[in-house]
N, C-alpha and C positions, 0 to 999 in steps of 0.2 A: 624372666622380665620381658615385657612387651616392648616392641620398637619405639612406641610413643614414650614410654617411661625412660628408656635409654636416651632418646633424643632430648628430653627435658633435662636430664642430668648433664648431658654433654653441653647443652646450651648454658646451663647455670655455671658449669665449671669454666667454660670459655668466657662468660661474662665476668666472673670473679677475677680471672687472669687479666682481662682487659682493664678492669677497674684498678687492680693492683699496679699495673704498669702506667696508670694515668691516662689511658686511652678513653675514647668516647664510649659511653654506656649504650649498649644496644637495647636495653630494656629487658624486662622479664619475659618468660616464654609466652605469657598471655598478652604482652604488649607488642611483640614484634609482628610484622605483617605476615599474613598467611603464607606468602611465597617463601619467606625465610623458614617457617616451620616445615613446609613441604620439602624444602631442600635438605634440612637437617634430618627429617624422617627418611628421605630417600638415601642419604649417605649412611645412615644408621643401618638400614636394611642391607645395603650393599656391603658394608664392612662386616656385619654379623654373618652374612652368607659366605663371604670369603674366608672367614675364620673357622669354618666348620671343616 
């Protein structure tokens, strides 16, 4: 799996949890600002590199 795909799944899971808890919707992956997507991508790469 590519980091971009992992980042999308993580964002979708986090969004679902937020909605289930009644928190503010952050929007879909395509709707969030680019700086948010960059942050999630960066965190994904960091975490996957640390898991090896």
